[in-house]
KEKE-3310 file (N, C-alpha, C; in steps of 0.2 Angstrom, whole numbers, plus 5000, padded with zeros to 4 digits):
npx = (4932:4949:4961:4972:4983:4983:4975:4961:4948:4937:4926:4913:4908:4908:4899:4885:4886:4874:4862:4864:4878:4883:4880:4888:4901:4900:4901:4914:4921:4918:4927:4939:4938:4938:4951:4958:4954:4961:4973:4976:4968:4973:4979:4993:4993:4996:4991:4978:4975:4978:4967:4956:4957:4959:4953:4945:4931:4925:4934:4940:4947:4943:4930:4914:4912:4911:4926:4935:4936:4923:4911:4916:4928:4939:4950:4962:4977:4977:4963:4961:4966:4969:4981:4991:4993:4997:5010:5017:5017:5026:5038:5038:5038:5051:5059:5054:5058:5067:5067:5064:5049:5042:5034:5021:5017:5005:5001:4987:4976:4965:4952:4955:4957:4970:4977:4970:4972:4986:4989:4983:4991:5004:5001:5000:5013:5019:5023:5018:5016:5019:5010:4999:4999:4989:4989:4977:4967:4954:4938:4928:4934:4942:4932:4927:4938:4939:4928:4931:4942:4937:4927:4935:4946:4944:4949:4961:4960:4963:4976:4977:4980:4974:4980:4981:4992:5009:5018:5023:5034:5049:5051:5054:5053:5042:5036:5023:5017:5005:5000:5001:5010:5006:4995:4999:4999:5004:5014:5011:5020:5027:5037:5043:5051:5066:5061:5052:5036:5022:5007:4992:4977:4961:4946:4930:4914:4910:4916:4929:4945:4961:4978:4994:5008:5022:5034:5038:5053:5056:5050:5055:5068:5067:5063:5075:5084:5078:5081:5095:5097:5091:5100:5097:5089:5073:5061:5054:5037:5035:5026:5023:5024:5029:5033:5033:5032:5037:5051:5050:5040:5047:5057:5050:5046:5058:5062:5055:5057:5066:5073:5073:5062:5055:5042:5037:5024:5019:5012:5023:5039:5056:5066:5072:5062:5050:5051:5052:5051:5040:5030:5026:5015:5013:5008:4997:4981:4964:4950:4934:4921:4926:4931:4943:4951:4958:4955:4958:4950:4937:4922:4927:4932:4924:4930:4945:4962:4977:4995:5008:5023:5039:5052:5065:5067:5061:5071:5083:5078:5076:5089:5094:5087:5092:5090:5094:5093:5087:5081:5073:5060:5049:5031:5027:5038:5042:5032:5032:5045:5043:5036:5024:5020:5021:5011:5000:4999:4996:4983:4975:4962:4953:4942:4934:4930:4937:4950:4950:4947:4958:4968:4965:4966:4980:4985:4980:4988:5001:5003:5011:5002:4993:4994:5007:5019:5018:5016:5028:5040:5048:5061:5066:5078:5084:5097:5097:5103:5101:5098:5085:5071:5061:5068:5076:5075:5074:5082:5081:5088:5099:5094:5089)
npy = (4877:4880:4882:4895:4895:4883:4881:4879:4890:4900:4906:4906:4913:4926:4941:4939:4945:4957:4956:4965:4968:4955:4953:4963:4958:4946:4952:4956:4944:4939:4947:4942:4928:4930:4935:4923:4914:4920:4916:4902:4897:4899:4911:4921:4923:4936:4944:4941:4947:4960:4963:4961:4971:4983:4984:4994:5002:4991:4984:4982:4994:5003:5005:5011:5007:5009:5010:5014:5018:5017:5012:5005:4993:4993:5001:5015:5022:5036:5038:5034:5044:5062:5065:5057:5061:5074:5071:5066:5077:5085:5079:5080:5094:5098:5093:5100:5113:5127:5123:5128:5132:5120:5104:5092:5075:5064:5047:5037:5043:5038:5042:5055:5061:5061:5070:5082:5084:5085:5096:5106:5105:5108:5121:5127:5126:5134:5130:5126:5118:5123:5116:5102:5087:5074:5058:5049:5036:5032:5038:5039:5039:5050:5060:5059:5062:5076:5081:5078:5087:5099:5100:5100:5108:5119:5132:5128:5121:5125:5123:5109:5097:5085:5070:5059:5052:5050:5066:5076:5084:5086:5088:5096:5090:5080:5064:5054:5039:5030:5014:5009:5001:4988:4985:4982:4971:4954:4940:4923:4910:4893:4882:4867:4853:4855:4864:4878:4884:4893:4902:4900:4906:4901:4903:4898:4899:4909:4903:4902:4895:4889:4885:4878:4879:4875:4888:4903:4909:4922:4923:4911:4915:4927:4921:4914:4924:4930:4919:4920:4933:4931:4921:4907:4892:4890:4880:4864:4864:4877:4892:4908:4926:4937:4954:4959:4972:4983:4988:4994:5004:5012:5016:5024:5035:5040:5046:5057:5065:5077:5082:5077:5068:5051:5044:5030:5021:5006:4990:4977:4968:4966:4956:4943:4942:4942:4930:4920:4904:4903:4910:4902:4900:4911:4929:4935:4944:4946:4958:4962:4971:4974:4962:4950:4938:4924:4921:4925:4923:4924:4932:4942:4959:4964:4964:4969:4965:4960:4960:4958:4969:4967:4974:4974:4970:4982:4991:4987:4988:5002:5007:5003:5010:5023:5030:5035:5025:5031:5029:5018:5012:5007:5011:5016:5021:5031:5040:5045:5050:5061:5069:5065:5065:5078:5084:5078:5083:5096:5095:5089:5091:5096:5089:5074:5064:5069:5066:5052:5049:5053:5046:5033:5034:5036:5024:5015:5019:5016:5005:4989:4978:4983:4995:4999:4991:4982:4990:4999:5012:5019:5029:5036:5045:5058:5067:5074:5077:5079:5075:5065:5068:5058:5046:5047:5042:5028:5017:5005:5001:4992:4979:4976)
npz = (4971:4970:4984:4985:4993:4999:5010:5020:5020:5030:5022:5022:5033:5030:5026:5015:4999:4991:4978:4968:4969:4967:4954:4948:4951:4943:4931:4931:4932:4919:4911:4916:4913:4899:4897:4901:4891:4881:4884:4883:4893:4906:4918:4925:4942:4946:4935:4936:4948:4945:4936:4945:4954:4947:4935:4923:4929:4934:4943:4960:4965:4955:4955:4961:4973:4991:5000:5010:5028:5041:5036:5025:5019:5026:5037:5036:5042:5041:5042:5055:5064:5063:5068:5063:5049:5052:5059:5048:5040:5046:5044:5030:5029:5033:5023:5012:5015:5010:4996:4980:4974:4978:4977:4983:4980:4981:4980:4976:4985:4993:5003:5004:5016:5022:5013:5015:5029:5030:5022:5030:5041:5036:5031:5044:5048:5040:5028:5015:5000:4983:4975:4977:4972:4967:4962:4955:4949:4949:4946:4955:4967:4966:4966:4979:4986:4982:4988:5002:5004:5001:5011:5023:5021:5013:5008:5003:4993:4980:4978:4975:4963:4952:4945:4931:4927:4930:4932:4918:4919:4928:4946:4962:4978:4988:4988:4993:4998:5005:5010:4997:4990:4995:4988:4975:4961:4964:4962:4966:4974:4975:4983:4976:4979:4971:4962:4956:4958:4951:4955:4945:4937:4933:4924:4921:4915:4924:4935:4946:4948:4955:4952:4955:4944:4934:4936:4927:4919:4925:4937:4944:4944:4952:4965:4968:4970:4981:4990:4990:4996:5009:5013:5014:5009:5003:5011:5005:4999:5003:5003:4996:4992:4979:4973:4957:4952:4959:4956:4943:4946:4955:4947:4938:4946:4951:4939:4938:4949:4954:4965:4982:4992:4994:5003:5010:5017:5024:5028:5032:5030:5033:5022:5028:5039:5032:5024:5033:5041:5049:5041:5031:5023:5016:5015:5010:5011:5012:5012:5017:5021:5034:5038:5038:5027:5018:5004:4988:4977:4980:4975:4965:4963:4973:4985:4994:4990:4996:4999:5011:5012:5005:5011:5010:4996:4991:4995:4988:4975:4975:4976:4964:4956:4958:4969:4986:5001:5015:5027:5038:5048:5061:5061:5073:5079:5070:5070:5083:5083:5075:5083:5089:5102:5106:5098:5103:5116:5113:5108:5118:5130:5145:5144:5146:5136:5125:5129:5131:5117:5110:5116:5113:5099:5098:5103:5093:5082:5087:5095:5096:5094:5087:5074:5075:5075:5064:5053:5043:5039:5026:5020:5005:4996:4985:4979:4991:5007:5020:5037:5043:5052:5056:5058:5068:5081:5080:5068:5056:5046:5045:5046:5034)
capx = (4937:4956:4963:4979:4988:4982:4972:4954:4946:4930:4923:4906:4906:4908:4892:4883:4884:4868:4861:4868:4885:4885:4880:4895:4907:4900:4903:4921:4923:4918:4933:4944:4937:4940:4958:4960:4953:4966:4980:4975:4964:4976:4983:4996:4989:4997:4987:4971:4975:4977:4960:4951:4958:4960:4949:4941:4924:4923:4939:4939:4949:4941:4923:4911:4911:4915:4931:4938:4932:4919:4906:4919:4930:4945:4952:4969:4980:4974:4956:4961:4967:4973:4988:4995:4995:5001:5017:5020:5018:5032:5044:5038:5040:5058:5062:5052:5061:5073:5066:5060:5042:5042:5027:5020:5013:5002:4999:4981:4974:4960:4946:4957:4958:4977:4979:4967:4975:4993:4989:4981:4997:5009:4999:5001:5020:5021:5027:5014:5019:5015:5005:4998:4997:4986:4988:4971:4964:4947:4934:4923:4938:4943:4926:4927:4944:4938:4923:4934:4946:4932:4924:4940:4952:4941:4953:4968:4958:4965:4983:4977:4979:4973:4983:4980:4998:5015:5019:5027:5040:5052:5049:5057:5048:5041:5031:5020:5013:5003:4997:5001:5014:5003:4989:5001:4998:5009:5014:5011:5024:5027:5043:5041:5057:5070:5058:5048:5029:5018:5000:4989:4970:4957:4939:4925:4907:4911:4918:4936:4949:4968:4982:5001:5011:5029:5035:5042:5060:5057:5047:5060:5074:5066:5064:5082:5086:5076:5085:5102:5096:5090:5105:5094:5085:5066:5059:5049:5030:5034:5022:5023:5023:5034:5030:5038:5031:5040:5057:5048:5037:5052:5061:5046:5046:5065:5063:5051:5058:5073:5076:5068:5061:5049:5040:5033:5021:5015:5013:5028:5044:5063:5066:5073:5056:5045:5051:5053:5048:5033:5026:5027:5009:5012:5005:4991:4975:4958:4946:4927:4917:4930:4933:4949:4952:4964:4953:4957:4945:4930:4918:4932:4929:4920:4935:4952:4967:4984:5000:5013:5028:5046:5055:5072:5067:5060:5078:5087:5075:5077:5096:5095:5083:5095:5088:5097:5089:5089:5078:5068:5058:5042:5027:5026:5044:5042:5027:5035:5051:5040:5032:5017:5018:5019:5004:4995:4998:4993:4976:4972:4959:4951:4936:4936:4929:4943:4956:4949:4947:4965:4972:4963:4969:4987:4986:4979:4993:5008:5004:5013:4996:4988:4997:5013:5025:5016:5017:5035:5041:5054:5062:5071:5080:5088:5100:5095:5108:5099:5095:5077:5069:5057:5072:5081:5074:5076:5083:5082:5091:5104:5090:5086)
capy = (4882:4878:4888:4897:4894:4876:4881:4880:4897:4900:4912:4906:4918:4933:4943:4938:4951:4958:4953:4970:4967:4949:4955:4967:4953:4942:4956:4956:4937:4938:4949:4937:4923:4932:4935:4916:4911:4922:4913:4895:4894:4900:4917:4921:4926:4944:4946:4940:4952:4967:4964:4961:4977:4989:4984:5000:5002:4985:4982:4985:5001:5007:5005:5016:5004:5012:5005:5016:5020:5013:5009:5002:4987:4993:5008:5016:5026:5043:5038:5033:5051:5067:5065:5053:5065:5079:5069:5065:5084:5088:5077:5083:5101:5098:5092:5106:5119:5129:5122:5133:5129:5113:5100:5086:5071:5058:5041:5034:5047:5036:5046:5062:5063:5063:5076:5088:5085:5087:5103:5110:5105:5112:5128:5129:5126:5139:5126:5124:5117:5127:5111:5096:5083:5067:5053:5045:5033:5031:5044:5040:5041:5057:5064:5059:5066:5083:5083:5079:5092:5105:5100:5101:5113:5122:5137:5126:5116:5127:5120:5102:5095:5078:5068:5052:5049:5054:5073:5076:5088:5085:5093:5096:5090:5074:5059:5050:5033:5026:5008:5008:4995:4982:4984:4981:4964:4950:4933:4919:4905:4888:4877:4860:4850:4859:4868:4884:4884:4899:4901:4902:4906:4899:4905:4895:4900:4913:4899:4903:4890:4891:4879:4879:4876:4877:4895:4905:4910:4928:4921:4907:4919:4931:4917:4912:4930:4930:4914:4923:4938:4928:4916:4900:4889:4890:4873:4861:4866:4884:4897:4915:4930:4942:4959:4961:4979:4988:4991:4999:5009:5016:5019:5029:5040:5043:5049:5064:5068:5080:5082:5077:5062:5047:5042:5024:5018:5000:4984:4973:4965:4964:4949:4938:4941:4940:4923:4916:4898:4904:4912:4897:4900:4918:4935:4938:4944:4950:4962:4963:4974:4974:4955:4948:4931:4923:4918:4930:4921:4926:4937:4947:4966:4966:4964:4971:4959:4963:4956:4962:4972:4965:4980:4972:4971:4989:4994:4985:4991:5009:5009:5001:5016:5029:5033:5033:5023:5036:5028:5012:5011:5006:5017:5019:5025:5036:5045:5048:5055:5067:5074:5063:5067:5085:5085:5075:5088:5102:5094:5087:5096:5093:5085:5066:5061:5071:5063:5045:5048:5054:5040:5027:5035:5035:5017:5011:5020:5015:4999:4983:4974:4987:4997:5002:4987:4979:4995:5002:5018:5019:5035:5036:5052:5059:5074:5077:5074:5081:5070:5065:5067:5052:5040:5048:5037:5021:5016:4998:4999:4986:4973:4975)
capz = (4970:4974:4988:4982:4998:5001:5017:5020:5022:5032:5019:5023:5038:5027:5024:5008:4995:4988:4971:4963:4970:4964:4946:4947:4951:4938:4925:4931:4930:4912:4909:4918:4908:4892:4897:4902:4885:4876:4887:4884:4899:4913:4918:4931:4948:4946:4930:4939:4954:4941:4934:4951:4958:4943:4928:4923:4930:4938:4948:4966:4966:4950:4955:4965:4980:4996:5002:5016:5034:5045:5031:5020:5020:5030:5040:5036:5048:5041:5044:5062:5067:5060:5071:5058:5044:5055:5060:5041:5037:5050:5040:5024:5029:5034:5016:5007:5017:5006:4989:4976:4971:4980:4977:4986:4976:4985:4976:4979:4991:4997:5004:5004:5022:5023:5009:5019:5036:5028:5019:5035:5045:5032:5032:5051:5049:5035:5023:5010:4993:4978:4972:4980:4967:4969:4956:4956:4943:4951:4946:4961:4973:4965:4968:4986:4988:4981:4993:5008:5005:5001:5018:5028:5020:5006:5006:5001:4987:4973:4977:4974:4956:4951:4939:4929:4926:4933:4929:4913:4920:4934:4951:4968:4983:4992:4986:4998:4996:5011:5009:4990:4988:4997:4983:4969:4960:4966:4960:4972:4972:4979:4982:4975:4978:4968:4957:4959:4954:4952:4955:4939:4939:4928:4925:4916:4917:4930:4941:4947:4951:4954:4952:4955:4938:4933:4936:4921:4921:4929:4944:4947:4946:4958:4971:4969:4972:4988:4994:4991:5001:5016:5014:5015:5004:5006:5011:5001:5001:5006:4999:4998:4986:4977:4969:4951:4949:4963:4952:4938:4949:4958:4942:4935:4951:4950:4933:4938:4955:4953:4971:4987:4996:4993:5009:5009:5023:5023:5032:5029:5034:5029:5019:5033:5042:5027:5021:5039:5042:5052:5036:5025:5019:5013:5019:5007:5015:5008:5016:5015:5027:5040:5040:5034:5025:5013:4998:4984:4972:4982:4972:4963:4962:4979:4990:4993:4990:4998:5002:5014:5007:5006:5011:5007:4989:4990:4996:4982:4969:4975:4975:4957:4952:4958:4976:4993:5006:5020:5034:5039:5055:5062:5061:5080:5081:5065:5072:5089:5082:5072:5087:5091:5109:5107:5095:5108:5121:5110:5107:5123:5134:5151:5143:5147:5130:5121:5132:5129:5110:5108:5119:5108:5092:5098:5104:5087:5078:5089:5099:5092:5093:5082:5068:5077:5072:5057:5048:5042:5036:5023:5016:4999:4994:4979:4979:4997:5011:5027:5042:5043:5059:5058:5059:5073:5087:5078:5061:5056:5039:5046:5046:5028)
cpx = (4944:4958:4971:4985:4987:4979:4965:4952:4938:4927:4916:4904:4906:4901:4891:4882:4877:4868:4865:4875:4887:4885:4886:4901:4906:4902:4911:4924:4923:4924:4939:4944:4939:4947:4961:4959:4958:4973:4979:4972:4966:4979:4987:4992:4990:4992:4979:4970:4974:4970:4955:4952:4957:4957:4945:4934:4922:4928:4938:4941:4946:4933:4920:4910:4914:4920:4934:4933:4927:4914:4909:4922:4936:4946:4959:4971:4977:4967:4956:4961:4971:4980:4993:4998:4999:5008:5020:5021:5024:5038:5044:5040:5047:5061:5060:5056:5067:5072:5062:5055:5042:5034:5027:5016:5011:4999:4993:4979:4968:4954:4948:4958:4965:4979:4976:4971:4983:4993:4987:4987:5003:5007:5001:5009:5023:5026:5023:5018:5016:5009:5005:4995:4994:4985:4983:4968:4957:4943:4930:4928:4940:4938:4926:4932:4942:4933:4926:4938:4942:4929:4929:4945:4950:4946:4960:4966:4961:4973:4983:4976:4979:4976:4981:4986:5003:5016:5024:5034:5043:5051:5053:5052:5048:5035:5029:5016:5011:4998:4996:5004:5010:4997:4992:5000:5005:5009:5015:5016:5024:5033:5041:5047:5062:5067:5053:5041:5026:5011:4997:4981:4966:4950:4935:4918:4906:4913:4926:4939:4957:4972:4990:5004:5018:5030:5039:5049:5060:5055:5052:5066:5073:5066:5071:5085:5084:5080:5092:5102:5095:5095:5103:5090:5078:5064:5054:5042:5029:5031:5023:5022:5029:5031:5035:5037:5035:5046:5055:5044:5042:5056:5057:5046:5053:5066:5060:5053:5066:5077:5071:5068:5055:5048:5035:5031:5017:5016:5018:5034:5051:5062:5067:5066:5051:5045:5054:5049:5041:5028:5026:5020:5008:5009:4999:4985:4970:4954:4939:4923:4920:4931:4939:4949:4957:4961:4952:4952:4938:4927:4923:4929:4926:4924:4942:4957:4974:4989:5005:5019:5035:5050:5063:5072:5065:5067:5082:5085:5076:5084:5097:5092:5087:5094:5094:5092:5091:5086:5073:5066:5051:5038:5027:5032:5045:5038:5029:5041:5049:5036:5025:5015:5017:5012:4999:4993:4995:4985:4972:4968:4956:4944:4938:4935:4935:4949:4956:4950:4954:4969:4971:4966:4977:4989:4985:4985:5000:5008:5006:5007:4992:4993:5005:5019:5024:5018:5024:5035:5048:5055:5067:5072:5084:5090:5098:5099:5106:5097:5088:5075:5065:5061:5077:5081:5075:5077:5085:5085:5096:5100:5088:5091)
cpy = (4880:4884:4889:4895:4887:4876:4882:4887:4897:4906:4912:4910:4925:4935:4942:4944:4951:4956:4958:4969:4960:4950:4958:4962:4948:4945:4956:4949:4936:4941:4945:4931:4924:4932:4928:4913:4913:4919:4906:4893:4897:4907:4917:4925:4934:4947:4946:4946:4959:4968:4965:4968:4983:4989:4990:4999:4996:4983:4985:4992:5006:5008:5010:5013:5008:5008:5007:5018:5015:5009:5006:4995:4987:5000:5009:5021:5033:5044:5037:5040:5056:5068:5062:5058:5071:5078:5069:5072:5087:5086:5080:5091:5102:5098:5097:5112:5121:5128:5127:5130:5122:5110:5094:5082:5065:5053:5038:5037:5044:5040:5053:5065:5065:5069:5082:5089:5087:5094:5108:5111:5109:5119:5131:5130:5131:5136:5123:5123:5121:5122:5105:5091:5076:5063:5048:5042:5032:5037:5045:5042:5048:5062:5065:5063:5074:5085:5083:5085:5099:5106:5102:5107:5117:5128:5135:5121:5118:5125:5113:5101:5088:5076:5061:5048:5053:5061:5072:5080:5086:5090:5091:5095:5083:5070:5055:5045:5029:5020:5008:5002:4988:4980:4983:4973:4960:4943:4929:4913:4899:4884:4870:4856:4856:4864:4873:4884:4891:4898:4904:4901:4904:4901:4902:4896:4904:4909:4900:4897:4892:4885:4881:4876:4878:4885:4897:4907:4916:4926:4916:4911:4924:4927:4915:4918:4931:4925:4917:4928:4936:4923:4909:4898:4888:4882:4870:4862:4873:4888:4904:4920:4935:4948:4961:4968:4984:4992:4996:5005:5014:5020:5025:5036:5044:5048:5056:5068:5071:5080:5081:5070:5058:5044:5036:5021:5012:4995:4979:4971:4966:4957:4943:4936:4939:4933:4919:4910:4899:4907:4908:4897:4907:4923:4938:4938:4948:4953:4964:4965:4972:4967:4953:4940:4930:4920:4924:4929:4923:4932:4943:4953:4968:4967:4966:4965:4962:4958:4961:4964:4969:4971:4980:4973:4978:4993:4993:4988:4999:5011:5008:5007:5022:5033:5031:5030:5026:5034:5022:5011:5009:5012:5020:5024:5031:5042:5049:5052:5061:5071:5072:5065:5074:5087:5083:5080:5094:5102:5092:5092:5092:5089:5078:5063:5063:5067:5055:5044:5048:5048:5034:5028:5033:5027:5013:5012:5017:5008:4993:4979:4977:4989:4998:4998:4984:4984:4998:5008:5018:5026:5034:5043:5052:5066:5078:5073:5075:5075:5070:5063:5061:5046:5041:5044:5030:5021:5009:4996:4993:4980:4971:4970)
cpz = (4974:4978:4986:4987:5002:5008:5016:5023:5024:5029:5020:5029:5036:5025:5017:5004:4992:4981:4966:4963:4966:4956:4944:4947:4945:4931:4925:4929:4923:4909:4910:4914:4901:4892:4897:4895:4880:4878:4888:4890:4906:4912:4924:4936:4948:4941:4933:4944:4951:4939:4940:4954:4953:4937:4928:4924:4935:4943:4954:4967:4961:4950:4960:4972:4985:5000:5009:5022:5037:5041:5025:5022:5025:5032:5039:5041:5047:5043:5052:5066:5063:5062:5066:5052:5046:5056:5053:5039:5040:5046:5033:5024:5030:5027:5011:5009:5012:4998:4986:4972:4972:4979:4981:4981:4980:4980:4980:4985:4995:4997:5004:5010:5024:5019:5013:5025:5035:5026:5025:5040:5042:5032:5039:5052:5044:5030:5018:5003:4988:4975:4976:4975:4969:4962:4958:4950:4943:4951:4952:4967:4972:4967:4976:4989:4988:4987:5000:5009:5005:5008:5024:5027:5013:5004:5003:4994:4980:4972:4975:4966:4956:4945:4937:4928:4930:4929:4923:4914:4927:4939:4957:4973:4986:4988:4992:4996:5003:5009:5001:4988:4990:4992:4976:4968:4961:4963:4966:4969:4977:4978:4981:4974:4976:4963:4960:4954:4956:4951:4948:4941:4932:4929:4919:4919:4923:4936:4941:4950:4951:4955:4952:4948:4938:4932:4930:4924:4926:4936:4947:4949:4952:4965:4972:4972:4980:4992:4995:4996:5008:5018:5017:5010:5007:5006:5006:5004:5003:5001:5001:4991:4985:4972:4963:4949:4953:4959:4947:4940:4952:4953:4939:4940:4951:4944:4933:4944:4954:4959:4977:4990:4994:5000:5008:5016:5021:5028:5028:5033:5030:5027:5024:5037:5038:5025:5027:5038:5044:5047:5030:5021:5016:5018:5016:5011:5011:5013:5013:5021:5033:5043:5035:5033:5020:5006:4992:4978:4974:4979:4970:4961:4968:4985:4989:4993:4991:5000:5006:5010:5010:5006:5009:5000:4987:4990:4990:4976:4969:4974:4967:4953:4953:4965:4981:4997:5013:5027:5033:5046:5055:5062:5068:5081:5076:5068:5079:5088:5078:5076:5089:5098:5110:5104:5099:5113:5119:5109:5113:5127:5141:5150:5142:5140:5125:5123:5130:5121:5108:5110:5114:5102:5092:5099:5097:5082:5080:5093:5094:5090:5088:5075:5069:5074:5066:5052:5048:5038:5033:5019:5011:4997:4988:4979:4985:5003:5019:5031:5042:5050:5061:5059:5065:5080:5086:5070:5060:5049:5040:5046:5039:5024)
residu = (MET:ASN:GLU:PRO:HIS:SER:LYS:LYS:GLN:ALA:VAL:ASP:VAL:LEU:PRO:GLU:PRO:ASP:ALA:ALA:ALA:LYS:THR:TRP:SER:ILE:ALA:LEU:CYS:ALA:GLN:ILE:GLU:GLU:GLN:CYS:ASN:ARG:SER:ARG:GLY:TRP:ILE:PRO:PHE:GLY:GLU:PHE:MET:GLN:ILE:ALA:LEU:TYR:ALA:PRO:GLY:PHE:GLY:TYR:TYR:SER:SER:GLU:LEU:ARG:LYS:PHE:GLY:ALA:ASP:GLY:ASP:PHE:ILE:THR:ALA:PRO:GLU:VAL:SER:PRO:LEU:PHE:ALA:GLN:CYS:ILE:ALA:ARG:GLN:VAL:ALA:ASP:VAL:LEU:ALA:GLY:MET:ALA:GLU:PRO:LYS:VAL:MET:GLU:PHE:GLY:ALA:GLY:SER:GLY:ILE:MET:ALA:ALA:ASP:MET:LEU:LEU:GLU:LEU:GLU:ARG:LEU:GLU:ALA:LEU:PRO:VAL:GLN:TYR:LEU:ILE:LEU:GLU:LEU:SER:ALA:SER:LEU:LYS:GLN:ARG:GLN:GLN:ASP:THR:ILE:LYS:ASN:LYS:ALA:ALA:HIS:LEU:LEU:ASP:ARG:VAL:VAL:TRP:LEU:ASN:ALA:LEU:PRO:ALA:GLU:LYS:PHE:HIS:GLY:VAL:VAL:VAL:ALA:ASN:GLU:VAL:LEU:ASP:ALA:MET:PRO:VAL:GLU:CYS:PHE:ARG:ILE:ASN:GLY:ASP:ALA:VAL:GLU:ALA:LEU:GLN:VAL:HIS:CYS:LYS:ASN:ASN:GLN:LEU:SER:SER:GLU:TYR:LYS:ALA:ALA:ASP:GLU:SER:VAL:ALA:ALA:ALA:VAL:ARG:THR:ILE:GLU:GLN:ARG:ILE:GLU:THR:LYS:LEU:PRO:ASP:GLY:TYR:CYS:SER:GLU:LEU:ASN:PRO:ALA:ILE:ALA:GLY:TRP:LEU:GLN:SER:ILE:GLU:ALA:VAL:LEU:GLU:GLN:GLY:MET:VAL:LEU:LEU:ILE:ASP:TYR:GLY:TYR:ALA:ALA:PRO:GLU:TYR:TYR:HIS:GLU:GLU:ARG:ARG:MET:GLY:THR:MET:MET:CYS:HIS:TYR:GLN:HIS:ARG:ALA:HIS:ALA:ASP:PRO:LEU:TRP:TYR:PRO:GLY:LEU:GLN:ASP:ILE:THR:ALA:PHE:VAL:ASP:PHE:THR:ASP:VAL:ALA:TYR:SER:ALA:VAL:ASP:ALA:GLY:PHE:ASP:VAL:SER:GLY:TYR:THR:SER:GLN:ALA:MET:PHE:LEU:MET:ALA:CYS:GLY:LEU:GLY:ASP:LEU:HIS:GLN:GLN:GLN:VAL:THR:ASP:GLU:VAL:LYS:ASN:GLN:VAL:ARG:LEU:ALA:GLN:GLN:ILE:LYS:THR:LEU:THR:LEU:PRO:SER:GLU:MET:GLY:GLU:ARG:PHE:LYS:VAL:MET:ALA:LEU:THR:LYS:ASN:TYR:ASP:GLU:ALA:LEU:ARG:GLY:PHE:MET:MET:GLN:ASP:LEU:ARG:GLY:ARG:LEU)
# end
C-alpha cells in the first residue's frame, strides 16, 4: 500500500480490528473498488475520503460505530467539559437578543452533548431560541443525540428539530459548526518541479493503493491561488491538502441565513502557517481508538480521517458567499473572552475532587499544548453589525 504522504507509518501499533469490523471495512472497500472501476481504475483522494467517511450505512460517520468520547476514537471539546458549550452559549445569546423567532442550527452534533449544554445555558440566560435545529445524516448519531438531550435536558427536547438537509425557509439566528470543516473531503497535492500532482486511489480485490498523478485544472489552479495568498512558491516535493467543498458549503448556508452569525470552531491555521515549510508533509491525521496516525487507507470505514483547516481560504470563501468575517482567534482566547473564568468560579466548590476536575478541564480547553492554540474560532456574520464578545481579548484577522 503506497503511503499518500511518502512517509512510513507505524500502523502496526494500532489495535487490530475484530473480525466483524474487518468484514464491515471489506464491504466498504467493495464500494470503493466499484467506483474505481467506473473511473478507469483510479479515483481522486477526495472521492475516496467521501466514501470512507459518508457512504450510507458503511462510511465512518454513517455507521453505528461509536466515535465520540472515551470509548470511541477521539474526544471533542464539548465532551471535555460543559464549560465549552456554556461559553459558546454566551456568544450565541448576544446574537439572538432582539431577534424575532431566532433559531440555532448545529451541524453534525456528535453525541449531542453540546446541544444539551448549550440549551441549558441559553435557558439560564433567558435566551432560548424558538428552535434548535440539528442537521444530522447519521441515523445512529441522531438516536444518540436524542438520548443525550433527553437525559440532560428533557424539558427542552421539544425545541430540538432534526434535519436531513438545510431548512427550506430562511431564518434569523446562529449556525454552529464544531469540528465540521476538518471532516470535509480534501484533495491531497504534491509539487513536482513546476507541475502540480494530485493523489489518486486505486482498489483491487479489497487492496487499496495510492499514487500521485498529474492534477486536473481545478486542483492546479487552487494550488496556484494558495501560492498567491502566501506570496511564495511551494518547494519541489511539498505535499499538503486543500478543501474544495468549503466555498459551496458556505454559499448554501448564506442562502438560508437571513440575519445572524456562523460560528466555526476547528483545528487549523491561516494560510501562511498552514503551508509553511515545516508542514511540507501535510496535516492529514487519522484517529482510531484514541491513537493518531497518517495512513488514510488503513481499514476504511473504521477510522476517522481529517485535515487541518485553512482559515484563510474559509475567509475568502465567506466573503465571496456574502458574509462578513467578524472575528478570528484561538479557542483559548475566545473561551476566556466569553467568561470562562466567571463560569469556573460559579461552579467551583470546596471539594478537592471538584476543583481538580474543573482545573483539568480548563487546561485541556485552553493550554497551547492541548486544544487552546491548535483550535481556532471564526465568526462570519450577515446583516449583523454588533461587536462580538468572543473576539474582544484577541482578534487575529490580520494574520489571515
